[in-house]
C-alpha positions as CSV (number, residue, x, y, z in Angstrom):
1,S,11.8,35.6,29.9
2,G,10.8,32.3,28.1
3,G,11.3,33.9,24.5
4,N,13.8,36.2,23.0
5,V,14.5,39.5,24.7
6,S,15.4,42.5,22.5
7,V,16.4,46.0,24.0
8,D,16.9,49.0,21.9
9,A,18.4,52.2,23.9
10,H,20.0,55.4,23.1
11,N,21.8,57.3,26.2
12,V,21.7,55.3,29.5
13,S,23.7,56.2,32.6
14,T,24.0,55.1,36.1
15,Q,26.1,56.8,39.1
16,T,25.6,54.1,42.1
17,D,27.5,50.9,42.8
18,G,25.9,47.8,41.2
19,S,23.6,49.8,38.8
20,L,23.7,48.2,35.5
21,G,23.2,50.3,32.6
22,I,21.2,47.7,30.4
23,D,20.5,44.2,31.9
24,A,19.0,42.0,29.3
25,F,18.0,38.1,30.3
26,A,16.5,35.5,28.3
27,A,16.2,32.0,30.0
28,A,15.4,30.1,26.9
29,G,15.9,32.5,24.3
30,N,18.3,34.7,22.4
31,V,19.4,38.3,23.8
32,S,19.8,41.1,21.2
33,V,21.0,44.6,22.6
34,S,21.6,48.0,20.5
35,S,22.6,51.1,21.6
36,T,22.9,54.3,19.5
37,G,24.1,56.5,22.0
38,L,26.7,56.4,25.4
39,V,26.1,53.5,27.9
40,S,28.1,54.6,30.9
41,T,27.9,53.4,34.6
42,A,30.2,55.3,37.2
43,G,29.7,53.0,40.2
44,D,31.6,49.7,41.1
45,N,30.2,46.1,40.1
46,A,28.4,48.0,37.5
47,D,28.4,46.8,34.1
48,A,27.4,49.0,31.1
49,I,25.9,46.1,29.3
50,H,25.1,42.7,30.9
51,A,23.6,40.3,28.4
52,N,22.8,36.9,29.9
53,A,21.2,33.9,27.3
54,P,22.2,30.7,29.0
55,S,20.4,28.7,26.3
56,G,20.9,31.1,23.3
57,T,22.7,33.5,21.7
58,V,23.7,37.2,22.5
59,T,24.2,40.2,19.9
60,V,25.4,43.5,21.0
61,N,25.8,46.3,18.8
62,A,26.9,49.5,20.7
63,I,28.2,52.4,19.6
64,N,30.1,53.9,22.9
65,V,30.5,52.1,26.1
66,T,32.5,53.2,29.2
67,T,32.6,52.3,32.7
68,N,34.8,53.9,35.5
69,G,34.2,51.9,38.9
70,Q,36.0,48.8,39.8
71,N,35.2,45.5,38.6
72,S,32.5,47.0,36.2
73,Q,32.9,45.4,32.3
74,G,31.9,47.5,29.4
75,I,29.9,44.7,27.8
76,D,29.6,41.2,29.9
77,A,27.9,38.6,27.8
78,V,27.1,35.5,29.6
79,V,26.1,32.8,26.7
80,N,26.0,29.4,25.3
81,S,27.3,30.8,22.0
82,V,28.1,34.4,21.0
83,D,26.6,35.4,17.6
84,T,28.0,39.0,17.4
85,V,29.3,41.7,19.8
86,S,30.1,44.7,17.8
87,T,31.0,48.4,18.9
88,S,33.1,51.3,17.8
89,A,34.0,52.3,21.4
90,V,34.4,49.7,24.2
91,Q,36.4,50.1,27.2
92,R,36.1,46.3,28.8
93,L,34.6,43.3,27.0
94,M,34.3,40.0,28.9
95,I,32.4,36.9,27.3
96,S,31.7,34.2,29.7
97,P,30.3,30.5,28.9
98,S,27.0,29.5,30.3
99,G,27.2,28.8,33.6
100,V,30.1,30.7,34.7
101,Q,29.5,33.9,37.0
102,S,31.6,36.7,36.4
């Protein structure tokens, strides 16, 4: 997307390898992800929330985030700068500078 991206979700779950729960990308803007329920993944390489804003900021507000597979992050933020990451229950958190693959 060339502008800002905003995702609002309640409950999200995936079961297979490589299936992301929420995947938000803004090429030249900011990303905002909000979840008021459970975001969970069961497969390997399946991040619950993946937010990527290489030229902007990422804001994530999530109530409950879980992953059960190998190499699966609860919240994976790939950003130029992190604005806010807020959650009451997160299993795994990774924040990467822009351009770094993780």
